[in-house]
N, C-alpha and C positions, 0 to 999 in steps of 0.2 A: 265409584271411584272418586267422583268429585266430593262426595260427602266425607270420605276418608281424608282427602287432601285438605279439607277445611277443619276437620276434627282434630288432627294432630297439632296444628298451630294453636288452636283454641285451648286444648288441654295443656300445652306447653305454657301458654300465657297464664292460665289459671294457676298452674303449679309454681311458676316463677313469682307471680304476684303474691300468692299466699306465703311463700318462703320469705319474701322481702317484708311483708306485713308482720310476720312472726318475729323476724330479726329486729325490726323497729320497736315492736312491743317489748321484747326482752331488754333492749338497750334502755328504753324508757323506765322499765321497772327497776333496773339496777341503778339507774341514774337519779332516781327520785330523792335519794338521801342527800346528794350534793348539789343538785340543780333544782330550782323552783319550777318544775314542770307543771305544777298545779295551776300556775298562772295561765299557761296556754290552754290547759284542759278546761278551765273555767270559761274561757272565751269560745270554746267549740260547742255549737248548738247540738251536735250529735254525740257529745261525750256521755259516757256511762258515769252516773253520779258517784257510784261507789269507787270507781277507778280514780276520779278526781279527789275524793276525800282521802283515799288511801295514799295517794301521791302527796297530798298536803301533810298528812300525819307522818309519813316517812321522812319528809323534809324537816319537819319541826321536832322530830324525836330527839330528845337530848339537848335541844337548843332552847334558849329563852325567847319566848314569843315577843314580837315587837309591840308591846303595849306600854302605856305610861308606867313609870316605876311605882308611883303611888298606888295604881290599880293592882300591880303585881304584889305589892306588900300587903294590901288589904285582903287580897284573895289568898294570901299565904303561899304564893308561888316562890317568892324570894324573901330574904330578910333585908332589913335596912342596910346593914354593911354590904351586902351583895349589890344593892341598888346604888350605893355610893361608889362602889368599885366600877359598876357599869358606867356611871356618869363620868368618872375620872378617865376611863378608857376611851369613851367617846370624845372627850375633850382633846385627845391627842390625834384624832382622825383627821385625814385630809378632807378637802371639800368633796372630792370624788367619792370617798367612802361615806361621807354624810349623805350625799345625793343617792347613792345606792341603797343605804339604809332607809331613807325616807321613801324611796320607790317601793322597797320591799314591805315597809310598814303600811303604805297605802294599799298595796295589793293584798296584804294580809287581811286588812279590814274589808276590802272588796270581796275577798273569798268568803269571809264569815257572813257577810250580807248575802252573797250569792247562795251560799249553802242554806241559809234560813229562808230565802225567797223561793228557791226551786223545790225545797223539800216536799211541800204539799203535792207537787206534780210528779214525784218520782214513782215509777212503777216498780213492781217487785223484782224485776230483772235489772234495775238500775237506769233504765231508759227514762229520760225526762220528756214529758209531754211537750209537743211543739206549741207555738203560739196559736196555730190554727186549731189544734185539738183543744186547747184551753178555751178558745173562743166558742167552739161548738158546745163544750160542756156548759159554759156560761149561758149560751142561748137556750139550750135545752132546759136548764134550770129556770130561766125566765119564763119559758112556756109553761112549765109545771106549776109555777107559782101563780099564774093567772087563772 
C-alpha cells in the first residue's frame, strides 16, 4: 500500500516533467530562426553540439553574418554595392541598435571559436566531453607516451 502511495506521485512527477521539457524543446526549435538561442546553448556545458550548431544555422539562415564587409566581399558572400548599402543602413542606426549589433557580432565570433574548440571532443551522439573526461584522456595519453 505504501509503495503504491509513493509510486503514483512519482509517476505523475515524471510525466509532468517530461511534458514540460518537451514543450520547452519545441518552443526553442521553432524560436531559433528569430532568437539567438545558440548563445545560451553555447554556454551550457551539457548542450548537445548538434543542437547548438543547428540553432546557430537556423538563426543565420538568410541573414548576412556579422563579419567585416571586406571579408564578405573577398569570400564572395556579398558584392561591393551590397556592402556599401549595409554601411549606409548602419549609419542610420541608433546607439542601442549599434550596441545590439556589436554584441551579436561578438557572440557570433565566440560561437565560431567555441565550435572549433569543442569539435575534437564531440561524441557521435553530440555530447561534448566534460573537462574531467578531457583531463583523463590527456593523463592516459601521457602515461602511454612514457
